[in-house]
N, C-alpha and C positions, 0 to 999 in steps of 0.2 A: 473509425470507431465512433459510436454515438455516445454523447454525454447525457446521461439520464437527467441530471439537474437542469441542463439547458432545455431538453425536451419538455420537462415538466414546467419550466418557466414559460416557454412558448405556449403550452396548452392553457396556462392560466391567463395569458395576456393577449394572445392573438384574437382578432375579431374577424371571423369569416364573413365575407360580404360578397354579394353579387353586384353587378353593375347598377341595377335599379335601386338597391337599398344601401349602397355604400355610403354616400354622404350623410343620410340621416343617422345611420348606425354609428359612423365615426363621430359625428357631431354630438351624439348622445354620450359617447365615451369620454368626451373632453370635458373636464371640470369647468363648470360655468364661471368660476372665479379667475380663471387664468387670463393673462393679458398678452400672452405670446404663444403662438402655435407654430411649430416647425413641421413642414411637410417635406420629407427628406428625399434623398437621392433615389431611393427605391421607386419613386413615382415617375421616373424617366423611362421612356422606351416604347410604350405601346399606346395606341389610341384609347384603350380602356383606362389605363392609368391617368392619361391626360384628362379624360372626361371626369373621372372620379375626383381628381385634384381640382379641376375647375368647379365642379359642383360643391365640393367641400369649401373652397374659398368663397364662393358665392354665399353659401349658408352662413359662414363665419361673419361675413359683412352684413347680410340682411337680418339674420336672426340673433347674432351676438354683438353686433355693433362695432366690429373691428373696422378701422378706418385707414390702415396702412397695410400694403402688401409689398414685400420685398421679394424679388425673384432673381434667380440665376438664369440668364437668357443671353442669346446672341444679340448683339447691339441692334441690328436692323429690326428684329422682332420686338425687342424691348422699346425701341424708339416709337414704332407704330402703336404699341399698346399705350405708351405714355401719351402720345398725341390724342388717341381716342379718349383716354380718361380726362385729359385736360379740356 
């Protein structure tokens, strides 16, 4: 059974994006005064989601001045990324 209130809430808040416009549109939707952005579990699974997540993270760093990225990752992958950053 469909919940009409849930569907209406989704219609008001979902941001449809394609791969090329995802990061700019998502960045635009994030309040410029926030100091914390959580990119959730739903971004796991496909190359497209990984690319969008990477693009958004890059934009948050370059355009919004974020300077910390905390990730959930396998240790070997996280170690390599940490070595590259340092």
